[in-house]
C-alpha positions as CSV (number, residue, x, y, z in Angstrom):
1,M,2.9,-13.7,-32.9
2,S,4.7,-10.6,-34.5
3,V,5.0,-6.8,-33.0
4,S,3.6,-4.2,-34.8
5,L,1.9,-0.4,-34.5
6,P,-1.7,-0.3,-35.6
7,Q,-0.7,2.0,-38.6
8,N,1.8,-0.6,-40.1
9,D,0.1,-3.5,-39.7
10,G,-0.9,-5.0,-43.0
11,D,-3.8,-6.8,-41.8
12,A,-5.2,-4.0,-39.7
13,A,-8.7,-4.9,-40.5
14,K,-8.6,-8.0,-38.6
15,R,-6.8,-6.5,-35.8
16,V,-9.8,-3.6,-35.8
17,D,-12.3,-6.6,-35.9
18,A,-10.6,-8.7,-32.8
19,L,-10.2,-6.1,-30.8
20,R,-14.1,-5.1,-31.3
21,E,-15.0,-8.3,-30.0
22,R,-12.3,-7.8,-26.8
23,R,-14.5,-5.0,-25.9
24,T,-17.7,-6.9,-25.7
25,Q,-16.1,-9.5,-23.6
26,Y,-13.9,-7.0,-21.1
27,R,-16.3,-4.2,-20.0
28,Y,-16.4,-2.1,-16.8
29,A,-18.5,-1.9,-14.0
30,Y,-18.9,0.5,-11.7
31,D,-20.9,-1.3,-8.6
32,W,-17.9,-1.3,-5.8
33,P,-16.3,0.5,-4.7
34,V,-19.1,2.4,-5.8
35,G,-18.1,4.8,-9.2
36,V,-14.5,3.3,-9.3
37,A,-13.9,1.6,-12.4
38,T,-13.5,-2.4,-12.3
39,G,-14.3,-5.3,-14.8
40,S,-17.7,-6.6,-14.8
41,E,-16.8,-10.2,-14.5
42,L,-13.4,-12.5,-14.3
43,H,-12.7,-14.3,-17.2
44,E,-11.1,-18.2,-17.8
45,E,-7.9,-16.6,-18.7
46,D,-7.4,-14.1,-15.7
47,H,-7.9,-16.8,-13.0
48,Y,-4.9,-17.8,-10.6
49,S,-2.8,-19.9,-12.1
50,L,-1.7,-23.2,-10.8
51,S,1.7,-21.9,-9.1
52,Y,-0.7,-19.1,-7.4
53,L,-2.7,-21.6,-5.8
54,A,0.1,-23.5,-4.5
55,G,1.9,-20.5,-3.2
56,T,-1.2,-19.5,-1.6
57,I,-1.8,-23.2,0.0
58,S,2.0,-23.1,1.3
59,V,1.5,-19.3,2.9
60,Y,-1.8,-20.2,4.4
61,G,0.4,-23.5,5.7
62,K,2.2,-21.3,7.6
63,L,-0.2,-19.5,9.0
64,G,-1.5,-23.0,10.3
65,I,1.6,-24.2,12.0
66,N,1.4,-21.0,14.1
67,L,-2.2,-21.5,15.1
68,A,-1.7,-25.3,16.0
69,A,1.1,-23.9,18.4
70,M,-0.5,-21.3,19.9
71,T,-1.8,-21.0,23.7
72,I,-4.3,-18.4,24.4
73,E,-7.1,-19.4,27.0
74,G,-10.0,-20.7,25.5
75,F,-8.6,-21.6,22.1
76,D,-7.7,-25.1,20.6
77,G,-5.3,-24.2,18.3
78,K,-5.2,-27.4,16.9
79,E,-8.7,-27.4,16.2
80,V,-8.0,-24.7,14.0
81,A,-5.2,-26.0,12.2
82,Y,-7.2,-28.6,10.9
83,H,-10.3,-26.5,9.7
84,L,-7.8,-24.2,8.2
85,T,-6.4,-27.4,6.1
86,K,-8.9,-29.1,5.6
87,R,-10.5,-26.1,3.6
88,L,-7.7,-25.5,2.1
89,A,-7.4,-28.9,0.8
90,S,-10.4,-29.0,-1.6
91,V,-9.5,-25.7,-3.2
92,R,-8.8,-25.2,-6.9
93,R,-7.7,-22.8,-8.7
94,K,-10.8,-21.7,-10.3
95,N,-12.6,-21.2,-6.9
96,L,-9.4,-19.4,-5.2
97,V,-11.0,-16.4,-6.2
98,H,-13.8,-17.1,-3.3
99,H,-11.4,-18.2,-0.8
100,I,-8.5,-16.3,-0.6
101,F,-9.3,-14.1,1.8
102,T,-12.2,-16.0,3.7
103,A,-10.0,-18.8,4.9
104,S,-8.4,-16.9,7.2
105,Q,-11.6,-14.9,8.3
106,D,-13.6,-18.6,8.8
107,A,-10.5,-19.5,11.2
108,A,-10.1,-16.7,12.9
109,K,-14.2,-17.0,14.0
110,M,-13.2,-20.3,16.3
111,L,-10.6,-17.8,18.6
112,P,-12.5,-16.8,21.8
113,D,-14.9,-13.3,21.9
114,R,-12.6,-11.5,24.4
115,R,-10.8,-8.7,24.7
116,P,-6.8,-8.8,26.0
117,R,-6.4,-8.5,29.7
118,T,-3.4,-6.3,28.4
119,W,-1.6,-5.5,25.2
120,D,0.9,-7.9,26.1
121,E,-1.4,-10.9,25.3
122,Y,-0.8,-10.3,21.4
123,R,2.8,-11.5,21.4
124,M,1.3,-15.0,21.9
125,Y,0.2,-14.8,18.2
126,F,4.0,-15.2,17.2
127,E,4.5,-19.1,17.7
128,T,6.3,-20.1,14.8
129,I,6.1,-17.0,12.7
130,E,8.5,-14.2,13.3
131,A,7.9,-11.3,15.0
132,P,7.9,-9.0,13.6
133,P,10.9,-6.2,14.1
134,I,8.7,-3.6,15.8
135,V,8.0,-5.5,18.7
136,S,11.5,-5.1,20.0
137,F,10.8,-1.4,20.3
138,F,8.3,-1.9,23.1
139,D,10.6,-3.9,25.1
140,R,13.5,-0.4,25.1
141,A,13.4,2.6,26.5
142,E,10.8,5.3,25.6
143,V,13.2,7.3,23.4
144,D,13.3,4.4,20.8
145,L,9.6,3.8,21.0
146,D,9.4,7.6,20.2
147,L,12.1,7.4,17.4
148,A,10.5,4.2,15.6
149,F,6.9,5.9,15.8
150,A,8.8,8.8,13.7
151,W,11.1,6.5,11.6
152,Q,7.3,4.6,10.5
153,R,6.4,8.4,8.7
154,M,9.3,7.9,6.3
155,A,10.1,4.0,5.8
156,G,6.8,2.1,7.8
157,V,3.8,0.7,5.6
158,N,2.8,4.4,4.2
159,P,5.4,6.7,3.6
160,M,2.8,8.6,1.7
161,V,1.7,11.3,4.2
162,L,4.7,13.1,6.1
163,A,4.9,16.5,4.8
164,R,7.5,19.2,5.2
165,C,5.8,22.0,7.3
166,T,7.5,25.3,6.8
167,Q,4.6,27.0,8.8
168,L,2.3,25.8,11.3
169,P,-1.2,25.7,10.6
170,D,-3.9,28.4,12.5
171,H,-5.8,25.6,14.2
172,F,-2.6,23.1,15.2
173,R,-0.4,24.9,18.1
174,P,2.1,23.4,19.8
175,D,3.6,25.2,23.0
176,P,7.3,26.8,21.9
177,E,8.3,25.9,25.4
178,R,7.5,22.7,25.8
179,F,9.3,22.6,22.0
180,A,12.6,24.0,23.7
181,Q,12.5,21.5,26.3
182,L,11.9,18.6,24.1
183,F,14.8,19.6,21.4
184,D,17.2,21.2,24.2
185,G,16.7,24.8,23.7
186,D,15.7,24.9,20.2
187,S,13.2,26.7,19.0
188,L,10.0,25.8,16.7
189,D,10.5,28.9,14.9
190,A,14.3,28.1,14.2
191,A,13.1,24.9,13.3
192,A,10.6,25.9,10.5
193,A,13.1,28.1,9.0
194,E,15.6,25.7,8.5
195,H,13.2,23.5,6.9
196,R,13.7,20.7,10.2
197,L,9.6,20.5,11.2
198,Y,7.6,17.7,9.0
199,I,3.9,17.0,9.7
200,A,1.5,14.3,9.2
201,D,-2.3,15.2,9.0
202,Y,-5.0,12.9,8.5
203,A,-7.6,15.2,7.9
204,I,-8.8,13.2,5.3
205,L,-10.7,11.1,8.2
206,N,-12.2,13.8,9.4
207,G,-15.9,12.8,10.0
208,L,-15.9,9.2,8.7
209,A,-18.6,7.1,9.9
210,T,-17.7,4.4,11.8
211,G,-19.2,1.3,12.1
212,T,-19.2,-1.6,14.7
213,T,-17.9,-5.7,14.4
214,E,-19.5,-8.7,16.4
215,G,-21.0,-5.6,18.7
216,Y,-18.1,-4.1,19.4
217,A,-18.2,-0.1,18.1
218,K,-14.9,1.5,16.4
219,F,-13.7,4.7,16.2
220,V,-11.1,6.6,14.6
221,A,-9.6,10.1,14.9
222,A,-8.0,12.6,12.3
223,P,-5.3,13.4,14.1
224,I,-2.3,16.3,13.2
225,A,1.4,15.0,14.5
226,L,4.5,17.1,14.3
227,F,8.2,15.8,14.0
228,C,11.2,17.8,13.9
229,V,14.9,16.8,12.4
230,D,16.9,17.3,16.1
231,R,20.4,19.5,15.7
232,K,22.5,17.1,17.4
233,H,21.7,13.8,15.8
234,R,20.1,14.2,12.6
235,Q,16.9,12.1,13.6
236,L,13.5,12.6,13.0
237,R,11.7,12.8,16.6
238,P,8.2,13.4,17.3
239,V,7.5,16.9,19.0
240,A,3.3,16.3,19.7
241,I,0.3,15.1,18.2
242,Q,-3.3,16.9,18.5
243,L,-6.1,14.2,18.7
244,G,-8.3,16.0,16.1
245,Q,-8.8,19.0,13.9
246,S,-10.2,21.4,16.3
247,P,-8.0,22.3,19.5
248,G,-9.4,22.4,22.9
249,P,-11.0,19.6,25.5
250,T,-11.8,16.7,22.3
251,S,-8.5,17.6,20.8
252,P,-5.6,17.8,23.3
253,M,-2.5,18.2,22.4
254,V,-0.1,15.8,23.4
255,Y,3.4,15.3,24.2
256,P,6.4,12.8,24.0
257,D,6.7,11.8,27.7
258,G,7.1,8.0,28.1
259,S,3.1,7.9,29.2
260,W,0.7,6.1,28.5
261,T,-1.2,9.1,27.3
262,W,1.5,10.0,25.1
263,R,1.5,6.3,23.5
264,S,-2.2,6.3,23.3
265,A,-1.9,9.2,21.5
266,M,0.6,7.5,18.9
267,L,-1.7,4.2,18.6
268,T,-4.6,7.2,17.5
269,V,-1.8,8.2,14.7
270,Q,-1.4,4.7,13.5
271,I,-4.9,4.2,13.7
272,A,-5.7,7.4,11.2
273,D,-2.7,5.7,9.1
274,A,-3.9,2.1,8.9
275,N,-7.0,3.5,7.6
276,V,-5.5,6.1,5.1
277,H,-3.3,3.0,4.3
278,Q,-5.3,0.7,3.3
279,G,-8.1,2.7,1.5
280,I,-6.0,5.5,-0.2
281,S,-2.1,4.3,-0.6
282,H,-2.9,0.8,-1.3
283,L,-6.3,0.4,-2.4
284,G,-6.9,3.2,-4.3
285,R,-4.0,4.5,-5.9
286,T,-2.4,0.8,-6.8
287,H,-4.8,-1.8,-7.2
288,M,-7.8,0.4,-8.7
289,V,-5.5,2.4,-11.1
290,M,-4.0,-0.9,-12.7
291,E,-7.6,-2.3,-12.6
292,A,-8.2,0.5,-15.3
293,V,-5.1,0.1,-17.0
294,G,-5.4,-3.6,-17.5
295,L,-9.0,-3.1,-19.3
296,A,-8.1,-0.9,-21.3
297,V,-5.1,-2.8,-22.2
298,Q,-7.2,-5.3,-22.8
299,R,-10.5,-3.5,-24.7
300,Q,-7.7,-1.2,-27.2
301,L,-4.8,-2.4,-27.1
302,S,-4.4,-5.7,-29.6
303,P,-1.6,-8.7,-28.8
304,R,0.7,-8.0,-31.3
305,H,1.2,-3.8,-29.6
306,P,4.3,-3.3,-28.5
307,L,2.8,-1.6,-25.5
308,H,0.3,-4.3,-25.3
309,K,3.4,-7.0,-24.7
310,L,5.0,-4.4,-22.4
311,L,2.5,-4.2,-20.1
312,T,1.1,-8.1,-19.6
313,P,3.7,-9.2,-17.1
314,H,2.9,-6.2,-14.8
315,L,-0.7,-6.7,-15.1
316,E,-0.1,-10.6,-14.2
317,T,-2.8,-11.9,-11.7
318,T,-4.3,-7.5,-11.0
319,A,-7.8,-8.9,-11.7
320,A,-8.5,-12.1,-10.0
321,I,-6.7,-10.5,-6.4
322,N,-9.0,-7.5,-7.3
323,Y,-12.0,-9.7,-8.0
324,S,-11.1,-11.7,-4.9
325,A,-11.0,-8.4,-3.2
326,K,-13.9,-6.8,-4.5
327,T,-16.2,-9.7,-3.3
328,S,-14.7,-10.8,0.2
329,L,-12.1,-8.5,1.4
330,I,-13.7,-5.3,1.1
331,A,-16.7,-6.0,0.6
332,P,-19.6,-6.2,3.6
333,G,-18.7,-8.6,6.2
334,G,-15.1,-9.4,5.0
335,T,-11.6,-8.8,6.6
336,V,-12.1,-5.0,6.0
337,D,-15.3,-4.1,7.2
338,R,-14.2,-6.3,10.5
339,C,-10.7,-4.8,11.3
340,F,-10.8,-0.7,10.1
341,A,-12.7,1.4,11.5
342,G,-15.3,3.3,8.7
343,T,-18.1,2.0,7.9
344,I,-17.7,-0.3,4.7
345,E,-20.0,2.6,2.8
346,A,-17.3,4.7,4.5
347,F,-14.7,3.0,3.0
348,G,-15.7,3.0,-0.4
349,D,-15.9,7.1,-0.6
350,V,-12.1,6.9,0.8
351,V,-11.3,4.1,-1.9
352,R,-13.1,6.8,-4.7
353,T,-11.8,9.8,-3.2
354,A,-8.3,8.0,-3.5
355,L,-8.6,8.3,-7.2
356,A,-10.4,11.5,-7.8
357,T,-7.2,12.9,-6.1
358,Y,-4.5,11.0,-7.4
359,P,-4.1,12.8,-11.5
360,I,-1.7,10.6,-12.9
361,E,0.3,13.1,-14.9
362,S,1.7,14.6,-11.8
363,T,1.8,12.0,-9.2
364,G,5.2,10.1,-10.3
365,P,7.0,9.4,-7.1
366,L,9.8,12.2,-7.4
367,D,7.0,14.7,-8.0
368,D,5.3,13.7,-5.2
369,L,8.5,13.6,-2.7
370,K,9.4,17.1,-4.4
371,A,5.7,18.5,-3.6
372,R,6.1,17.0,-0.4
373,G,9.3,18.6,0.4
374,L,10.9,15.6,1.3
375,D,13.5,16.0,-1.7
376,D,15.7,18.1,0.7
377,T,18.6,15.8,1.6
378,E,20.3,18.4,4.2
379,A,17.3,19.2,5.7
380,L,15.8,15.6,6.2
381,P,18.9,13.5,5.7
382,Q,17.4,9.7,7.0
383,H,14.6,9.0,4.8
384,P,14.7,5.6,3.8
385,Y,11.6,5.2,0.8
386,R,13.5,8.4,-0.7
387,D,16.2,7.5,-0.8
388,D,15.6,4.1,-2.5
389,V,12.7,5.1,-4.5
390,T,14.9,7.8,-6.4
391,I,17.3,4.9,-7.4
392,I,14.5,2.4,-8.4
393,A,12.1,5.0,-10.2
394,G,15.2,6.1,-12.4
395,I,15.6,2.5,-13.6
396,V,12.0,2.1,-14.2
397,S,12.2,5.4,-16.4
398,D,15.3,4.2,-18.3
399,Y,14.1,0.8,-19.5
400,V,10.4,2.1,-20.2
401,N,12.9,5.0,-22.1
402,D,14.7,2.3,-23.7
403,Y,12.0,-0.2,-24.8
404,V,9.1,2.5,-26.3
405,R,11.8,4.1,-28.7
406,L,12.1,0.6,-30.2
407,Y,9.0,1.3,-31.8
408,Y,8.7,4.7,-31.6
409,A,11.1,6.3,-33.8
410,T,9.2,10.1,-33.8
411,D,6.6,11.7,-32.8
412,D,4.5,10.9,-35.3
413,D,4.7,7.1,-34.9
414,V,3.0,8.1,-31.2
415,A,0.3,10.4,-32.5
416,E,-0.6,8.5,-35.8
417,D,-0.9,5.2,-33.5
418,Y,-4.8,5.3,-33.1
419,E,-4.8,2.1,-30.5
420,L,-2.9,3.6,-28.3
421,Q,-4.7,7.3,-28.8
422,A,-8.0,4.9,-27.9
423,F,-6.2,3.5,-25.0
424,V,-4.9,7.0,-23.5
425,N,-8.6,7.9,-24.4
426,E,-10.5,5.2,-22.6
427,L,-7.8,5.5,-19.2
428,G,-9.9,9.2,-18.5
429,D,-12.8,8.9,-20.0
430,N,-16.5,8.7,-17.8
431,D,-17.3,5.5,-19.3
432,G,-14.2,4.1,-19.2
433,G,-11.5,3.8,-16.4
434,R,-12.3,7.0,-15.0
435,L,-8.3,7.8,-13.8
436,R,-7.5,11.6,-13.2
437,G,-5.3,13.6,-15.4
438,I,-4.4,11.4,-17.8
439,P,-2.3,13.6,-21.0
440,E,-2.8,14.0,-24.0
441,V,-0.2,11.6,-24.9
442,Q,1.0,13.0,-29.1
443,T,5.2,12.5,-28.7
444,V,7.6,9.9,-27.3
445,A,8.7,11.7,-24.4
446,A,5.2,12.1,-23.0
447,L,4.3,8.0,-24.0
448,Q,7.2,7.0,-21.9
449,T,6.3,9.6,-19.1
450,L,3.1,7.3,-19.0
451,I,3.7,4.1,-19.0
452,T,7.0,4.5,-16.9
453,R,4.3,5.7,-14.4
454,F,2.0,2.8,-14.9
455,I,4.7,0.1,-14.6
456,F,5.8,1.9,-11.8
457,I,2.9,1.5,-9.9
458,A,2.2,-2.2,-10.6
459,G,5.4,-2.9,-9.3
460,P,7.5,-0.8,-6.9
461,G,4.8,1.6,-6.2
462,H,2.7,-1.3,-4.8
463,S,5.4,-3.5,-3.1
464,C,6.4,-0.7,-1.2
465,V,2.8,-0.2,0.5
466,N,2.0,-4.3,0.2
467,F,5.0,-6.0,1.8
468,P,5.5,-3.8,5.4
469,Q,2.0,-4.5,6.3
470,F,3.0,-7.6,8.5
471,P,6.4,-6.4,9.8
472,F,4.6,-3.0,10.8
473,M,0.8,-3.5,11.4
474,G,1.6,-7.6,12.5
475,F,2.0,-6.0,16.0
476,I,-0.9,-4.8,17.3
477,P,0.1,-2.8,20.3
478,N,1.7,-0.4,17.4
479,Y,-1.0,-0.3,14.8
480,C,-4.7,-1.6,14.4
481,G,-7.3,-1.0,12.1
482,A,-10.0,0.7,14.2
483,S,-10.0,1.8,18.1
484,F,-12.0,-0.4,19.9
485,S,-12.8,2.3,22.8
486,P,-13.3,6.2,22.3
487,I,-10.3,7.9,21.4
488,P,-9.0,8.7,25.3
489,T,-8.9,12.4,25.4
490,G,-7.4,12.7,29.3
491,E,-5.0,10.7,31.0
492,V,-4.5,7.5,30.1
493,D,-3.6,4.6,32.1
494,E,-2.1,0.9,31.2
495,A,-5.8,-0.6,31.0
496,Q,-6.9,2.0,28.5
497,F,-4.2,1.7,26.4
498,T,-5.3,-2.0,26.4
499,A,-9.0,-1.2,25.5
500,M,-8.3,0.8,22.2
501,Q,-7.1,-2.4,20.8
502,P,-9.2,-5.1,19.1
503,P,-10.8,-8.5,21.0
504,H,-8.7,-12.0,20.2
505,R,-11.1,-13.1,16.9
506,I,-11.1,-9.7,15.1
507,A,-7.4,-8.9,16.0
508,F,-6.3,-12.5,14.5
509,E,-8.4,-12.0,11.6
510,G,-6.7,-8.8,10.6
511,L,-3.1,-10.3,11.4
512,N,-4.1,-13.5,9.2
513,M,-5.1,-11.2,6.4
514,L,-1.9,-8.8,7.0
515,Y,1.1,-11.5,6.9
516,F,-0.7,-13.6,4.0
517,L,-0.5,-9.9,2.1
518,S,3.1,-9.9,3.0
519,E,4.2,-13.1,2.4
520,N,2.9,-13.9,-0.9
521,Q,5.3,-13.5,-3.6
522,H,4.4,-14.8,-6.5
523,T,6.8,-13.1,-9.4
524,T,10.0,-10.6,-9.0
525,F,10.9,-7.6,-11.2
526,G,12.1,-7.9,-14.2
527,D,12.2,-11.6,-14.2
528,Y,10.5,-11.5,-18.0
529,D,9.8,-14.5,-20.1
530,W,12.3,-13.7,-22.8
531,G,10.5,-15.5,-25.6
532,A,7.6,-13.3,-25.0
533,F,9.5,-10.4,-26.6
534,G,11.1,-10.0,-30.2
535,S,15.1,-10.1,-30.8
536,E,15.1,-6.3,-30.6
537,V,14.4,-6.1,-27.1
538,K,17.0,-8.8,-25.2
539,P,19.4,-5.7,-25.4
540,T,17.6,-3.3,-23.4
541,L,15.9,-6.6,-20.8
542,K,20.0,-7.1,-20.1
543,R,20.0,-3.4,-19.1
544,L,17.7,-3.6,-16.6
545,K,18.6,-7.0,-15.1
546,S,22.2,-5.1,-15.1
547,A,20.9,-2.4,-13.2
548,L,18.6,-3.9,-11.0
549,A,21.7,-5.8,-9.7
550,E,23.7,-3.0,-9.0
551,A,20.8,-1.5,-7.0
552,E,20.1,-4.5,-4.8
553,K,23.8,-4.1,-3.5
554,T,23.3,-0.1,-3.1
555,I,20.0,-0.9,-0.6
556,Q,21.6,-3.6,0.7
557,A,24.7,-2.1,1.6
558,R,23.2,1.0,2.7
559,D,20.2,-0.6,4.6
560,G,22.4,-1.9,7.4
561,G,22.7,1.3,9.1
562,R,19.1,1.6,9.7
563,L,17.3,2.3,12.9
564,I,14.3,-0.4,11.3
565,T,15.2,-2.8,8.2
566,Y,14.1,-1.0,4.8
567,P,14.2,-4.0,2.2
568,F,10.8,-3.3,1.1
569,L,12.2,-1.2,-2.4
570,L,15.5,-4.0,-2.6
571,P,14.7,-5.4,-6.4
572,S,14.3,-8.8,-5.2
573,R,11.1,-7.8,-2.9
574,I,9.4,-6.2,-5.6
575,L,6.6,-8.0,-7.6
576,Q,6.4,-7.5,-11.3
577,S,2.4,-6.5,-10.7
578,I,-0.1,-6.4,-7.9
579,S,-0.6,-10.1,-8.0
580,I,-1.5,-9.8,-3.8
């Protein structure tokens, strides 16, 4: 099929008619999450492929082997593994949408309904699947665990919260004397002046309505955590954690001292971070954004349009995985409802807020880093997400710029492209994609910026919040979706720390989901079907492949010296689209 802009197409009337028909097929729904644009149905052409089905069964097969090898009192692993295998053997491509997230949930229901006697019991989940690297930090000196906690703000599952702190909030006042003791006589004022203070504030969770799972009440706080780059080693270290937004007996300030009280405070932050990650950084600002983009592409851009050709590989399987999530994973009674803190209605509100506070025109990765004060490499020498995403974002921008300029020679070409203008208008329309901050696109530069943003979200943006899930959230004492006891506000012992963590049945359901999401890589960024493009695009694709190969070498070389490996922006680990 030849490629052309609509204003240059000799058969424009036929093209208009075909798009009109597409708009009757692809329609928006705003039913769940309430107010967020999703597809009203899943079309035949958008179902999972046979190769995707094979990959899914392979990942679940690994989980089944691990289940069979597990030894937890009151649990017959072989029976569960048999159940899981039998369930998946009957799955066909079209009904995978209904089974992809429910198989692991059903298997987990066969685990014993009891709490762990000690937090160490969660180690038994790793019989044949490799334990996440973070587990080893729980066997090392407390200072290493503190460093790993700080590290996760920069290179964990959700490096989207930490921000530079030049002035402490009035409602968060750590003790300067305690700071001096922790940092060898350093002062809070000096650290702030030198841009060495960084804060992670989870105020968005304040007042979140929490739910229950199998009769267990769930809890979450809205903590504030302060970190400092120490002068001697230039490492980010925790300073203090306030357990809520209002200082006082119910929201005490806790300092690093190696105690169980401190460990429970760190877990309180991790629980908050898990909820922000799942609703905002992951689902809201990647999956739901690209759902809206995909619908607008189908409705407003002809398959003959060069942007349809460019964007289609970055939308592969997105409609299917989002439909599966909408009808199972994030539906009432789904794994998110059961394993995370908020009621499912509250979770939907968080997702809606994620999109309402995400202006597309100003939230590129480099803009975001600058806005959070993380672009200063002297003040904050180590920040793996920042350092790697800077390379990758540049490559995506260059690639899109090369491609766009093949078809748009002048700004007039952009302004006169009525399919493009309809696409852009629909993205932000209240009866369309409902995305915020969609700019006018009247120039080649504006077009390049917008399309770069979407391709980044679909590929690197999603991959770096998806694939770290099991490596960091797979060990429950490091991360869990909710506290299963009230957040401790006094002295805490080991038993109380353990009590915060979920019963085995709920914990393993969450772990199954995380492993599945983190292991399923169906595509690789830059591996296009070159036959889908015209010959004029091949030099652009070659330049992209070369740049990605160089980035792979650079990131691999620097990763060896890091506290914890951060491979999630290696080009070989980046998905082409949101397909999981």
